[in-house]
C-alpha positions in Angstrom: -33.9 40.5 -40.8 -32.7 40.8 -37.2 -35.4 41.0 -34.7 -35.3 43.3 -31.6 -35.0 40.3 -29.3 -32.0 39.0 -31.3 -30.5 42.5 -31.2 -30.3 42.4 -27.5 -28.5 39.0 -27.6 -25.9 40.1 -30.1 -22.9 41.9 -28.7 -24.5 45.3 -28.9 -25.0 45.0 -32.7 -25.4 48.8 -33.1 -23.9 51.0 -30.4 -23.6 54.7 -29.9 -19.9 54.5 -30.6 -20.5 52.8 -33.9 -23.1 55.4 -34.9 -20.7 58.2 -34.0 -18.0 56.7 -36.2 -20.2 56.1 -39.2 -18.9 58.3 -42.0 -22.3 59.6 -43.0 -23.1 60.6 -39.4 -19.8 62.4 -39.1 -20.4 64.4 -42.3 -24.0 65.2 -41.3 -23.0 66.4 -37.8 -20.2 68.6 -39.1 -22.1 70.1 -42.0 -25.3 70.7 -40.0 -23.2 72.6 -37.4 -21.3 74.5 -40.0 -24.5 75.6 -41.9 -26.2 76.7 -38.6 -23.1 78.7 -37.8 -23.4 80.6 -41.1 -26.9 81.8 -40.2 -25.9 82.7 -36.6 -27.1 79.8 -34.4 -25.2 78.4 -31.4 -23.2 75.2 -31.6 -25.3 72.2 -32.7 -22.5 69.8 -33.5 -20.7 66.9 -31.9 -20.4 68.6 -28.5 -24.1 69.2 -28.3 -24.9 65.7 -29.6 -22.6 64.1 -27.0 -24.1 66.1 -24.1 -27.7 65.4 -25.1 -26.9 61.7 -25.7 -25.3 61.3 -22.3 -28.0 63.2 -20.5 -30.9 61.3 -22.2 -29.3 58.0 -21.2 -28.6 59.1 -17.6 -32.3 60.2 -17.1 -33.6 56.9 -18.2 -30.9 55.0 -16.3 -31.9 56.8 -13.1 -35.5 55.7 -13.8 -34.3 52.1 -14.2 -35.1 51.6 -17.9 -33.6 48.6 -19.6 -30.2 48.5 -21.5 -31.8 48.5 -24.9 -33.9 51.6 -24.1 -30.8 53.4 -22.7 -28.8 52.6 -25.9 -31.6 53.8 -28.2 -32.0 57.0 -26.2 -28.3 57.7 -26.4 -28.3 57.2 -30.2 -31.4 59.4 -30.6 -29.7 62.1 -28.5 -26.6 62.1 -30.7 -28.5 62.1 -34.0 -31.4 64.5 -33.1 -30.1 67.6 -34.9 -28.7 66.2 -38.2 -31.7 67.5 -40.1 -30.2 71.0 -39.8 -28.1 70.1 -42.8 -31.2 70.6 -44.9 -32.8 73.6 -43.2 -33.5 74.8 -39.7 -37.2 74.6 -40.4 -38.6 71.1 -39.9 -35.2 69.8 -39.0 -36.6 67.3 -36.6 -38.6 65.6 -39.3 -35.9 65.6 -41.9 -33.4 64.4 -39.2 -35.7 61.5 -38.4 -35.7 60.4 -42.0 -31.9 60.7 -42.2 -31.6 58.7 -39.0 -33.9 55.9 -40.2 -32.0 55.6 -43.5 -28.6 55.5 -41.7 -29.6 53.0 -39.0 -31.2 50.8 -41.7 -27.8 50.8 -43.6 -26.1 49.9 -40.4 -28.3 46.9 -39.8 -30.4 48.0 -36.9 -33.8 46.2 -36.6 -36.6 48.6 -37.8 -38.5 47.9 -34.6 -35.6 49.7 -32.8 -34.8 52.4 -35.4 -38.5 53.3 -35.4 -38.1 54.3 -31.7 -35.3 56.6 -32.6 -37.1 58.0 -35.6 -40.1 58.9 -33.4 -37.9 60.6 -30.8 -35.8 62.6 -33.3 -39.0 63.7 -35.2 -40.6 64.9 -32.0 -37.8 66.7 -30.1 -38.4 70.3 -31.3 -40.5 72.5 -29.1 -42.5 74.0 -32.0 -44.1 70.8 -33.1 -42.9 68.0 -31.0 -44.7 65.8 -28.5 -43.3 63.3 -26.0 -44.7 60.1 -27.6 -42.4 57.7 -25.8 -39.9 57.4 -22.9 -37.0 57.8 -25.3 -38.6 60.9 -26.8 -39.3 62.4 -23.4 -35.7 61.9 -22.3 -34.4 63.4 -25.6 -36.6 66.5 -25.2 -35.4 67.1 -21.6 -31.8 66.5 -22.4 -31.9 68.8 -25.5 -33.6 71.7 -23.8 -31.4 71.5 -20.8 -28.2 72.1 -22.8 -28.0 75.8 -22.3 -24.3 76.8 -21.7 -21.7 79.3 -22.6 -19.6 76.7 -24.4 -22.3 76.7 -27.2 -21.6 80.3 -28.1 -19.4 80.7 -31.1 -18.3 84.3 -30.6 -18.5 86.7 -27.7 -18.7 89.6 -30.2 -22.4 88.9 -30.6 -23.4 89.1 -26.9 -24.8 92.6 -27.1 -26.9 92.1 -30.2 -27.9 88.4 -30.0 -30.1 87.5 -27.0 -29.6 83.7 -27.6 -25.9 84.0 -27.5 -26.1 86.3 -24.4 -28.4 84.0 -22.5 -26.3 80.9 -23.3 -23.1 82.7 -22.4 -24.6 83.8 -19.1 -25.2 80.1 -18.1 -22.0 78.9 -16.4 -23.5 75.6 -15.2 -26.4 73.5 -16.5 -27.4 70.1 -15.0 -30.4 67.8 -15.1 -31.1 66.3 -11.7 -33.3 63.3 -11.2 -34.7 62.7 -7.8 -36.4 59.4 -8.0 -37.7 59.4 -4.4 -39.3 62.8 -4.7 -40.4 62.1 -8.3 -38.7 65.3 -9.5 -36.6 66.1 -12.6 -35.0 69.5 -12.3 -33.0 71.8 -14.5 -30.4 73.3 -12.2 -28.7 76.4 -13.7 -26.2 78.9 -12.6 -26.7 82.2 -14.4 -24.3 85.2 -14.4 -26.8 88.1 -14.0 -24.1 90.6 -15.1 -24.4 89.1 -18.6 -28.1 88.3 -18.9 -31.1 88.4 -16.6 -33.3 85.4 -15.7 -36.2 87.3 -17.4 -34.3 87.1 -20.7 -33.9 83.4 -20.2 -37.7 83.0 -20.0 -38.2 85.4 -22.9 -36.5 83.0 -25.3 -36.8 79.6 -23.7 -40.4 79.6 -22.3 -41.6 77.3 -25.1 -38.7 75.0 -24.3 -39.6 74.9 -20.7 -43.2 74.0 -21.6 -42.3 71.0 -23.7 -39.8 70.0 -21.1 -42.5 70.0 -18.4 -44.7 67.8 -20.7 -41.8 65.4 -21.2 -41.1 65.2 -17.5 -44.8 64.6 -16.8 -44.8 61.9 -19.5 -42.2 60.1 -17.4 -44.4 60.3 -14.3 -42.3 63.0 -12.7 -42.6 66.7 -11.7 -40.7 69.4 -13.5 -38.6 72.0 -11.5 -36.4 74.8 -12.8 -33.8 76.0 -10.3 -31.8 79.1 -11.2 -29.0 80.3 -8.9 -30.4 78.2 -6.1 -34.0 79.5 -6.4 -36.8 77.2 -7.4 -38.6 79.1 -10.1 -40.9 76.4 -11.5 
């Protein structure tokens, strides 16, 4: 059994790149995204996983977390939606179980995989709680990924508010201001496609858990839309 301390000494025993290349992970990512597409959800595949992974890592890096924490956060960010292969309901919890099994197969110390399990299992706004720094970073990164590139077809814009709001967002960025202790979602929204009110209509619960996650990190949450500070 490899301990967490030994893990940090080995040449990055389990890395994000290794997780991304693991056959079971590839299958789960692809199938989860495919199945969600059938029932009309936006993209939840590799693109989303990579964006969330990168953002979660960058948040904690800005806050000067250690290398091990950054790597675990990036892995949690990539794996967080694999539970959708079973069902959209409770996908955070089923995804956590999948992640734990896969990381155990890959040889990750359970002390480390437990951190990822907790983060994946708590990322969803309906039943998640920021129980750790990795979890908080994952929540923030996941909820910030609102962008037109996630929309599968523009034919649904008139009838599907989620597609319409996502398509209206032409820029989405998480900004960490360490000096001012602020983490902000900075969005550019095309008001010709969707109003800011529609954004709040469907994403209010996501903003609430994002604020709790930001507060967990000792920061203040701001939402900036088209240059206006709304929260």
